[in-house]
Every structure is written in structure tokens, then in C-alpha cells.
C-alpha positions as CSV (number, residue, x, y, z in Angstrom):
1,M,0.0,0.0,0.0
2,E,1.4,3.4,-1.0
3,V,1.6,6.1,1.6
4,A,0.6,9.5,0.3
5,T,3.0,12.4,0.9
6,R,1.5,15.1,3.0
7,Y,2.2,18.6,1.7
8,S,2.5,21.7,3.9
9,F,2.2,25.3,2.7
10,R,2.5,28.7,4.2
11,L,0.7,31.5,2.4
12,F,1.9,35.0,3.2
13,V,-0.6,37.8,2.6
14,A,-0.8,41.5,3.4
15,G,-4.1,42.2,5.2
16,H,-7.6,40.9,4.3
17,T,-7.7,42.1,0.7
18,E,-9.5,40.7,-2.3
19,R,-6.1,39.6,-3.8
20,S,-5.2,37.8,-0.5
21,S,-8.6,36.0,-0.4
22,A,-8.2,35.0,-4.1
23,A,-4.7,33.6,-3.5
24,E,-5.9,31.5,-0.6
25,A,-8.9,30.2,-2.5
26,N,-6.8,29.4,-5.5
27,L,-4.2,27.6,-3.4
28,R,-6.9,25.5,-1.7
29,A,-8.6,24.6,-5.0
30,L,-5.2,23.6,-6.5
31,C,-4.3,21.5,-3.5
32,K,-7.7,19.7,-3.5
33,S,-7.2,18.7,-7.1
34,H,-3.6,17.8,-7.0
35,L,-3.0,16.4,-3.5
36,P,-5.5,13.7,-2.5
37,G,-3.1,12.5,0.2
38,G,-3.6,15.6,2.1
39,F,-2.2,19.1,2.7
40,D,-2.0,21.8,5.3
41,I,-2.1,25.5,4.6
42,E,-1.1,28.1,7.1
43,V,-2.1,31.7,6.2
44,V,0.2,34.4,7.7
45,D,-0.6,38.1,7.6
46,T,2.7,39.9,7.3
47,A,1.3,42.9,9.2
48,E,0.4,40.7,12.1
49,Q,3.6,38.6,12.0
50,P,6.4,40.8,10.6
51,A,9.1,38.8,12.2
52,L,8.1,35.6,10.5
53,A,7.8,37.4,7.2
54,E,11.3,38.8,7.7
55,E,12.7,35.4,8.7
56,Q,11.3,33.9,5.4
57,R,12.6,36.9,3.4
58,I,9.2,37.9,2.1
59,L,9.5,40.9,-0.1
60,A,6.1,40.8,-1.9
61,T,2.7,39.3,-1.2
62,P,0.8,37.1,-1.7
63,I,3.4,34.4,-1.8
64,A,2.9,30.6,-1.2
65,I,5.8,28.6,0.1
66,R,5.8,24.8,0.0
67,L,7.4,23.8,3.3
68,A,7.1,20.1,2.9
69,P,8.2,17.9,1.3
70,L,11.6,19.6,0.8
71,P,12.9,21.5,-1.0
72,Q,11.0,24.6,-0.2
73,L,9.5,26.1,-3.4
74,R,7.7,29.4,-3.9
75,A,4.9,30.9,-6.1
76,I,4.0,34.6,-6.0
77,G,0.8,36.4,-7.0
78,D,-2.8,35.5,-6.8
79,L,-2.0,31.9,-7.9
80,S,-4.8,32.0,-10.5
81,D,-2.7,30.3,-13.2
82,Q,-3.1,26.7,-11.9
83,R,-0.7,25.1,-14.3
84,R,2.1,27.6,-13.6
85,T,1.4,27.5,-9.8
86,A,1.4,23.7,-9.7
87,Y,4.7,23.6,-11.6
88,A,6.3,26.3,-9.4
89,L,5.3,24.4,-6.2
90,G,6.3,21.0,-7.6
91,L,2.8,19.5,-7.3
92,P,2.1,16.0,-8.8
93,A,-0.4,15.8,-11.7
94,P,-4.1,15.9,-10.6
95,S,-5.6,12.5,-9.7
96,G,-9.1,11.1,-9.8
97,P,-11.6,11.1,-12.6
98,A,-10.9,13.0,-15.9
99,R,-10.2,16.6,-15.3
100,Q,-13.0,19.0,-16.1
101,G,-13.0,22.6,-16.8
102,N,-11.3,24.9,-19.2
103,A,-7.9,24.1,-20.7
104,E,-7.1,27.8,-20.7
């Protein structure tokens, strides 16, 4: 029996803006389609936790960081381009029934 790899992400945002909300929704949708084994997403507001943002060298938001499995990978922006975001974060191909939706 194959053990699924659990993925962990940290999404840095700047406040509760429309762009921040879009980035979180897009990351969650992407993870649901690509990571059936499970995933964790921690959302960090850089205004509320500036030390953590500085420690991670966050210069722009929103930015998603794949913490696990290593190596750490990053994707910046609202994460609306699912193909590009999946590639940047090193996600496996989507699983399950045939993919539906637009092919861009």
C-alpha cells in the first residue's frame, strides 16, 4: 500500500484584501485537485507577524511557500494560473476522474 506524501504550505498575505482572499482560494482549490493525500495551509498576515515574514525573506505578497516535502518552493501572486502555480510548487499531476473545466 502506497503512503501518500503530505504537503505543507505557508501563504503570506498583506491584510484581508481581495487579492489575499483570491490567493488563498486558488491555493486551496489547487491542493484539492492535486493532493488527494492531504495538505496543510497556514495563512500568515505579514502585518500581524512581521518577524516571520522577515525570517522567510518575504518581499512581496501574496506568496505561497511549499514547506514540505523539501525542497522549499515558492509561487508569487494570486495563484490563478493553476498550471504555472502547480509547476512552481512542484505538485504532482491531478488525480481522480478525468479533469474537467477549461484548458485555458
